[in-house]
C-alpha positions as a printed NumPy array, in Angstrom:
array([[  0.267,   0.073,  -0.206],
       [  1.54 ,   3.396,  -1.173],
       [  1.833,   6.381,   1.213],
       [ -1.075,   8.445,  -0.392],
       [ -3.473,   5.252,   0.407],
       [ -2.118,   4.91 ,   3.85 ],
       [ -2.847,   8.692,   4.37 ],
       [ -6.101,   8.27 ,   2.942],
       [ -7.628,   5.873,   4.726],
       [ -6.222,   7.671,   8.126],
       [ -8.12 ,  10.244,   6.794],
       [-11.451,   8.07 ,   6.634],
       [-10.567,   7.012,  10.437],
       [ -9.806,   9.861,  11.15 ],
       [-13.112,  12.002,   9.592],
       [-15.089,   8.756,  11.534],
       [-13.449,   9.511,  15.251],
       [-13.901,  13.155,  14.695],
       [-17.847,  12.635,  14.104],
       [-17.952,  10.344,  16.931],
       [-16.416,  12.418,  19.211],
       [-18.788,  15.808,  18.102],
       [-21.678,  13.633,  18.716],
       [-20.297,  12.56 ,  22.233],
       [-19.797,  16.821,  22.685],
       [-23.58 ,  16.883,  21.958],
       [-24.541,  14.098,  23.663],
       [-23.404,  15.77 ,  26.796],
       [-20.797,  13.08 ,  27.778],
       [-17.07 ,  14.986,  26.262],
       [-15.831,  18.298,  27.158],
       [-15.892,  20.522,  24.329],
       [-12.132,  21.855,  25.036],
       [-11.384,  18.194,  24.78 ],
       [-13.37 ,  17.74 ,  21.142],
       [-11.899,  21.053,  19.784],
       [ -8.434,  19.754,  20.507],
       [ -8.654,  16.574,  18.933],
       [ -8.093,  18.846,  15.688],
       [ -4.605,  20.173,  16.519],
       [ -3.819,  16.728,  18.09 ],
       [ -4.729,  15.24 ,  14.502],
       [ -2.579,  17.637,  12.66 ],
       [  0.401,  17.139,  14.439],
       [  0.107,  13.414,  14.289],
       [  0.049,  13.948,  10.386],
       [  3.321,  16.257,  10.737],
       [  4.854,  13.723,  12.815],
       [  4.175,  10.79 ,  10.143],
       [  4.899,  12.661,   7.242],
       [  8.077,  11.419,   5.667],
       [ 11.086,  13.731,   6.372],
       [ 14.733,  13.204,   6.411],
       [ 14.791,  15.832,   9.098],
       [ 14.979,  14.7  ,  12.609],
       [ 14.376,  18.158,  13.721],
       [ 11.726,  18.834,  12.23 ],
       [ 10.063,  15.719,  13.175],
       [ 11.102,  16.466,  16.406],
       [  9.469,  19.892,  16.993],
       [  6.206,  18.107,  16.334],
       [  7.373,  15.599,  18.638],
       [  6.939,  17.197,  22.452],
       [  3.697,  19.225,  21.353],
       [  2.208,  15.992,  20.051],
       [  2.836,  13.745,  23.168],
       [  1.583,  16.685,  25.646],
       [ -1.714,  17.157,  23.852],
       [ -2.471,  13.915,  23.592],
       [ -2.032,  13.521,  27.209],
       [ -4.061,  16.822,  28.198],
       [ -6.924,  15.53 ,  25.953],
       [ -6.833,  11.973,  27.773],
       [ -6.598,  13.594,  31.2  ],
       [ -8.703,  16.722,  31.493],
       [-11.644,  16.627,  32.808],
       [-13.707,  20.371,  33.546],
       [-14.983,  20.911,  37.056],
       [-18.049,  19.659,  37.524],
       [-18.144,  17.359,  34.211],
       [-18.346,  13.509,  34.353],
       [-17.753,  10.895,  32.217],
       [-20.692,   8.218,  31.47 ],
       [-20.697,   6.265,  34.992],
       [-21.091,   2.987,  34.11 ],
       [-21.092,   0.95 ,  37.705],
       [-20.865,   2.086,  41.047],
       [-21.058,   0.734,  44.382],
       [-20.304,   1.888,  48.226],
       [-17.883,  -1.289,  48.715],
       [-16.659,  -3.843,  46.469],
       [-15.872,  -6.056,  49.134],
       [-16.605,  -5.784,  53.157],
       [-14.877,  -3.007,  54.278],
       [-13.742,  -1.9  ,  50.896],
       [-13.59 ,   1.385,  49.661],
       [-16.299,   3.239,  47.081],
       [-15.812,   2.583,  43.897],
       [-17.18 ,   4.02 ,  40.526],
       [-16.367,   3.043,  37.02 ],
       [-16.725,   5.83 ,  34.147],
       [-15.945,   5.195,  30.706],
       [-13.417,   8.334,  29.764],
       [-14.091,   8.964,  26.351],
       [-11.985,  11.424,  25.331],
       [ -8.666,   8.856,  26.433],
       [-10.227,   6.482,  24.448],
       [-10.436,   8.665,  21.141],
       [ -7.272,  10.366,  21.561],
       [ -6.005,   6.661,  21.861],
       [ -7.275,   5.37 ,  18.476],
       [ -6.821,   8.812,  16.507],
       [ -3.38 ,   7.435,  17.207],
       [ -3.714,   4.249,  16.695],
       [ -5.081,   5.629,  13.205],
       [ -2.166,   7.512,  12.45 ],
       [  0.61 ,   5.45 ,  13.677],
       [ -0.159,   2.111,  12.709],
       [  0.834,   1.34 ,   8.871],
       [  2.251,  -1.678,   6.96 ],
       [  5.324,  -2.039,   7.984],
       [  3.686,  -2.158,  11.333],
       [  1.505,  -4.766,  10.828],
       [  4.552,  -6.934,   9.857],
       [  6.545,  -6.446,  12.132],
       [  3.922,  -7.988,  14.503],
       [  2.256,  -5.041,  16.403],
       [ -1.426,  -6.975,  16.022],
       [  0.095, -10.306,  16.92 ],
       [  1.946, -12.094,  19.319],
       [  5.556, -11.508,  17.922],
       [  8.021, -13.638,  15.904],
       [  7.321, -16.257,  18.28 ],
       [  3.945, -17.365,  20.442],
       [  6.097, -19.687,  22.204],
       [  8.169, -16.732,  23.855],
       [  5.223, -14.455,  23.628],
       [  2.806, -16.414,  26.195],
       [  5.   , -17.376,  28.564],
       [  6.412, -13.475,  29.36 ],
       [  2.424, -12.322,  29.138],
       [  1.827, -14.85 ,  31.882],
       [  4.952, -14.279,  33.488],
       [  4.779, -10.534,  33.585],
       [  1.105, -10.835,  34.611],
       [  1.909, -12.795,  37.68 ],
       [  5.666, -11.181,  38.799],
       [  3.85 ,  -7.817,  39.055],
       [  0.644,  -8.886,  41.132],
       [  3.121, -11.019,  43.039],
       [  5.275,  -8.178,  43.51 ],
       [  2.539,  -5.61 ,  44.668],
       [  1.036,  -8.761,  47.06 ],
       [  4.408,  -9.026,  48.504],
       [  6.618,  -6.003,  48.268],
       [  3.792,  -3.301,  48.483],
       [  1.49 ,  -4.376,  51.026],
       [ -1.614,  -4.987,  48.628],
       [ -4.056,  -6.899,  50.223],
       [ -5.137, -10.112,  48.961],
       [ -9.118,  -9.671,  48.358],
       [-10.805, -11.907,  45.77 ],
       [-14.028, -10.611,  44.641],
       [-16.735, -11.666,  41.812],
       [-19.567,  -9.936,  40.966],
       [-21.303,  -8.277,  37.966],
       [-18.961,  -5.261,  38.103],
       [-15.617,  -7.676,  36.801],
       [-17.186,  -7.529,  33.241],
       [-18.134,  -3.907,  33.325],
       [-14.462,  -3.172,  34.625],
       [-13.22 ,  -5.344,  31.881],
       [-15.299,  -4.226,  28.722],
       [-14.326,  -0.105,  29.829],
       [-10.693,  -0.938,  31.152],
       [ -9.313,  -2.811,  27.612],
       [-11.491,  -0.789,  25.47 ],
       [-11.225,   2.926,  27.035],
       [ -8.046,   2.504,  29.159],
       [ -5.274,  -0.175,  28.367],
       [ -5.444,  -0.031,  24.593],
       [ -5.359,   3.844,  24.853],
       [ -2.745,   4.106,  27.197],
       [ -0.794,   1.453,  24.96 ],
       [ -1.132,   3.067,  21.626],
       [  0.217,   6.424,  23.187],
       [  3.499,   5.182,  25.34 ],
       [  4.472,   2.047,  22.939],
       [  3.32 ,   3.587,  19.341],
       [  4.065,   7.059,  19.97 ],
       [  6.214,   8.008,  23.032],
       [  8.732,   4.416,  22.881],
       [  9.006,   4.376,  19.195],
       [  9.066,   8.112,  18.383],
       [ 12.018,   8.351,  20.872],
       [ 14.084,   5.511,  19.579],
       [ 13.909,   6.567,  15.75 ],
       [ 16.177,  10.121,  17.241],
       [ 18.86 ,   7.361,  17.605],
       [ 21.204,   6.425,  15.214],
       [ 21.967,   3.236,  16.947],
       [ 19.221,   0.88 ,  17.317],
       [ 20.098,  -0.737,  20.401],
       [ 20.964,   2.827,  22.352],
       [ 17.309,   4.18 ,  21.206],
       [ 15.993,   1.032,  22.292],
       [ 17.575,   1.243,  25.947],
       [ 16.806,   5.002,  26.093],
       [ 13.385,   4.924,  24.968],
       [ 12.757,   2.254,  27.352],
       [ 13.869,   4.109,  30.572],
       [ 12.332,   7.015,  29.378],
       [  8.863,   5.591,  28.763],
       [  9.124,   3.95 ,  31.951],
       [  9.558,   7.134,  34.141],
       [  7.121,   8.653,  32.077],
       [  4.315,   5.989,  32.579],
       [  4.77 ,   6.079,  36.219],
       [  4.561,   9.845,  36.665],
       [  1.299,   9.723,  34.25 ],
       [ -0.052,   7.761,  36.714],
       [  1.222,   8.976,  40.18 ],
       [  3.052,  12.3  ,  41.141],
       [  3.451,  11.496,  44.686],
       [  7.165,   9.572,  45.787],
       [  5.894,   6.509,  47.842],
       [  5.179,   2.879,  47.323],
       [  2.94 ,   3.48 ,  44.731],
       [  5.757,   5.38 ,  42.313],
       [  8.133,   2.134,  42.797],
       [  5.182,   0.107,  41.829],
       [  3.703,   1.972,  38.868],
       [  7.686,   1.741,  37.697],
       [  8.383,  -1.523,  38.339],
       [  4.963,  -1.636,  35.724],
       [  5.782,   0.164,  33.419],
       [  9.646,  -0.813,  33.19 ],
       [  7.756,  -4.581,  32.609],
       [  5.608,  -3.396,  30.026],
       [  7.881,  -1.637,  28.347],
       [ 10.41 ,  -4.212,  27.992],
       [  7.818,  -6.502,  26.667],
       [  7.637,  -4.228,  23.954],
       [ 11.447,  -4.232,  23.227],
       [ 12.006,  -7.967,  23.327],
       [  8.319,  -8.232,  21.031],
       [  7.724,  -5.134,  19.121],
       [  3.857,  -6.581,  19.641],
       [  1.312,  -4.423,  20.867],
       [ -1.057,  -6.932,  21.338],
       [  1.609,  -8.92 ,  23.863],
       [  1.697,  -5.418,  25.922],
       [ -1.547,  -4.963,  25.931],
       [ -2.404,  -8.422,  27.405],
       [  0.203,  -7.844,  29.959],
       [ -1.307,  -4.245,  30.726],
       [ -4.818,  -5.564,  30.864],
       [ -4.301,  -9.155,  32.713],
       [ -2.638,  -7.384,  35.259],
       [ -5.462,  -4.503,  35.664],
       [ -8.078,  -7.254,  35.751],
       [ -6.347,  -9.571,  37.805],
       [ -5.839,  -6.653,  40.436],
       [ -9.46 ,  -5.847,  40.218],
       [-10.554,  -9.51 ,  40.934],
       [ -8.011, -11.057,  43.626],
       [ -6.331,  -7.839,  45.08 ],
       [ -7.447,  -4.91 ,  47.198],
       [ -9.195,  -2.228,  44.775],
       [ -9.458,   0.733,  44.192],
       [ -6.075,   1.359,  46.143]])
């Protein structure tokens, strides 16, 4: 598929997603500012994906793209609430109050990022596959999930608290399609691949991209310097390493989603 054909498909996807965002805004479930900012965000995605031999040119648009994408995914006006999917005063006896919301801004921004950063080369490299070897990818997914959850349980005093209810299904759907896919697309395709591309030495680029993405993932989830900071740091490193090792977006999504889902089912939640 040529560059022109690829960009045509991206434009179709962009029009559809922007139309959806406008409908969501008119329905009162997406903030106006987030809806409007999707337009310059798409323009920035176009600029960083347009073929260019100048790293400086790409770099000038790279940081604003990250900042704007992060803002759209996290900004919520005072008094505004995304659609409430499920709520309870406590998930288990003695547990905290919990409310599950669908962050449609994060989802739209994530799928727009996916539309602009995925291409034929990416697909051949395995972004939507388990990588070159299923024999390596599947054990990596299982071991990573068990390692992160065991670390949380043993070293970070997150209590064992199994819970099974209709909330599991709601959580699984919202967490996968509104949170995990969008976050993994943002951190792997935009950040990790983007940072690595600025280095001529591929191994050096992969190393610095892994470190930078791990830190940014941690800071995106908590700014408080305490036990949770190091837990997110450890988790972020595992996700980034899995992508460096497999170059598979599916592997990263599977690990991230598996950690979130089994944390929700088996350990105390929310933290």
